[in-house]
Steps between C-alpha positions, in 0.01 A plus 500: 500500500661826385440817712569838363647747755386810296131406547321644802240217500572133429222240486566130575245254399416221744214255507302688759624854524684761306780657691606841435837620630566869532815688590444743781717819452531585878840451649368269782378249245756381254334178391193434292177473687274224382141580499213270386246636245180323432512311166192683361672839542802393302277344234311824454813697483642264246173530286524879500864508416435249210222708358695821519787324321273368236362849436855633455589228240191614289608848425370503146194320369545201291523553133463133418134395512364201704362234274290206628373173344187683394677766294793277392363407156402859400799677653770249422410254216273740279713803544658650177785659690777267648437420879725448794354320802669457832378207706548587882365409838434754780759322734783499249789735579672476170167571328493848654834585329369371157183701564721817503668393188188424307357831611780682360482294169121574482594875511781466235309282253155665532310446179739237367446242778227429751627399842294291741547324832314184600475379858581116466341421825160659407492387132648140518348374198688748283827432683440119462424539132838666442686263736597771748664292784686791677476886486591750385463407121461732223339387167498710185213436250464617142180429299383282780789271501769472771828615352729545810526371848713645777532335841618662804629856574707634223651846425281732303728462189426134489119575472557773245702277280217227505240764428702635202540143360113466516437854346736446227380160402 
């Protein structure tokens, strides 16, 4: 268990209680004082911290549009413009990094390429149809046909080169 000395509050997880150690700045006490905080208080603090962190991560609105099983055929397969689709899940950390890249690409290629995101947990039949076993996966379609497949988190240039190959074919 690693403890950072720069932190003023350290939480330890045990089976029954969460222990919080706080350094007291008075000269008479040189050692950390251990206090017990009810688990429910720590959980509520953690939830508020997570929600504020999530709101900071979403500074700009998504440029890539959400696509679902219902809109898949009209948006992806019948579209005249080439289409990029990112398959993701809400719990996937690398997917968040790919989201940012796809949003930039959607802005860069507006009018030339339609960018969509599909939650693989919510729309499992579409993910199964394209044999998506892990996320993130980016598929690029042209004329309703899958032309490129990119698995995992890659640099923006990697996605750009795949897009250019599809646009120029």
